N, C-alpha and C positions, 0 to 999 in steps of 0.2 A: 504494500500499499504506500502511496505517496503521503509525505508528511505535509501538514498545515493546509489540506484542501478540504478535510472532512469536518462537518459541523460538530460541535461538542454534544456527546452523548450523556443524558441524565438518566441513570438507571432507575431513580425513584421519582419520576415525573408525576405530577398530580393532575387528573382531569376532573373538572367539576361540572355536573349537569345542572341545568335550571331547576330539575325536580328535587335536588339535594344530594343526589348520589356522588360519591367520590370514588374514583378509580385510581390505582397507583399502577403505573406501567413505566416501561423505558421508552424514551423519546428525545428528539433533538430540542425540545422546548421545555423548560422546567415546569411550567404550569399552562394549562389550557382549559377553555371554557366552551361547552357545547350546549345545543338546545335539547337534543334528545338523546337518550342512551338506551342500553338494552333493557334497562329497569322500567323505563317508562314508554319505550316505543311500542304501538298498537299490535305490530306483528308478533312480538315477543310475549306481550302481557295478554293478548286476546281481547282487550277492551278497546272500544271506539273511542277516538280521541281526535277532535278536529282542531287543527293549528291553522288559524286565519292570520295571514300577515298583511293583507291588503283589501279586506272586505269582499274577498272572492266568494265566501260561502253566501253572504247576504245577496250578492249580486247574482249568483246562481239561482238562489230561491226565488227572487224577483222574477227572473227570466223563466223559471219552470211554472210559476203561478200565472204568468201571462200566457204562456203556451197553453195551459189547462183551460183558461177562460176562453181562448179562441177556439179550442176544440169544443167546448159546450155550447158555444154560439153567443157568448156573452162579450161585452166589449166595454 
């Protein structure tokens, strides 16, 4: 290996999730923050959790309601 080209390795790096979970692992940064981890991700927990970052869920619900009204003949 060449010297002085590799980033510093932190064997006890800490990863903090927004749910409060703390994970210790090896990484090139001493501390990281994540929004979703395996303790709170819907795929691993089996619970539905909607994460809305830009009002996309409300926008989708409005479009869905509008489409259903058109199908029923209402305006």
